[in-house]
N, C-alpha and C positions, 0 to 999 in steps of 0.2 A: 387235812385239818378243817375243822368247821366250828363256827361260832353259832350256837343256838340261842334264840331269844326265848326267855321264859317269862315274858310279860303276862301271859294268860294265867300263870301260876300266882304271880303277885297280885293280879286283879282279883282272883278268887280269894286269896288270903285277906285282902282288904275289903272284900264284899262290895266291889265296885264294878260297874258295867263299863264296857269300852266306850260307849257313847258319852258317859259322864267324864271319863278321863280325857277323851278327845276335846270336849268343850272346855275343860279346865286348863288344858295345856295349849289350846289354840291351834289344833290341827284337825284335818277332816277325818271322819270316821273311816273313810276309804284308806287314807294313808296310815292310820293306826292299825287297821286290819292287815295291810301289807307288812307292816313292821312286825306284828304279832306272828304272822305266818312265816316270817323269815325270807320274804321275797324282795327284800331291799338289799342293796350292796353296802349301805352305810347309813349312819345316823349322825346328825349334827350334835355336837356337845351341848348346845343350848337346849335342844329338844330332850336329850337324855337328862339334863339337869332339871328341867321342868317335870319330867316323869318321876324322877327320884324325889323331888320336892313334894309333889302331890301324893305319891304312894308311901312317902316316908321310908325310903329304902336307899341302898347303895347300888351303884352301877353293877357290881358283881352279883347282886340279887337278880338282875335281869338278863345277864349274859353268862353263857356257859360254854367253855371250850371243850370240844370233843375231838379226840384224835381219830383219824381214819384207820380202819382195820388194814393190816398189811395185805397186799394183793397176793393172789396165788402164784404169781410170777416172781414174787420177791423171795429170794432164797436166804434172806437174813444177813447177807454180807453187804458191807458198804463198798461203794465204788471208789 
C-alpha cells in the first residue's frame, strides 16, 4: 500500500508556484519539494491544515491511496 502526494496537481489547478506556497505556509522550499516528491514519511497536521487553507482544498485532494499490485509469488490464497 502506498500514499501518493498529489500536491503538484493542486498547485497547477490553483496556478500557484511551490515557492509561493512555501512562503505562505512558512516552510522551506526544500521541505515542500520533499513533500511533493513523496520522500517524506509523514506530515504534521498543522502543515497539512495550512496547505489546505492556502489552496482552498481538502486533505483528500492532496493524498491518494494506491494498493500495491499482487506479487507474482502470491497465489491469491490467504494464510
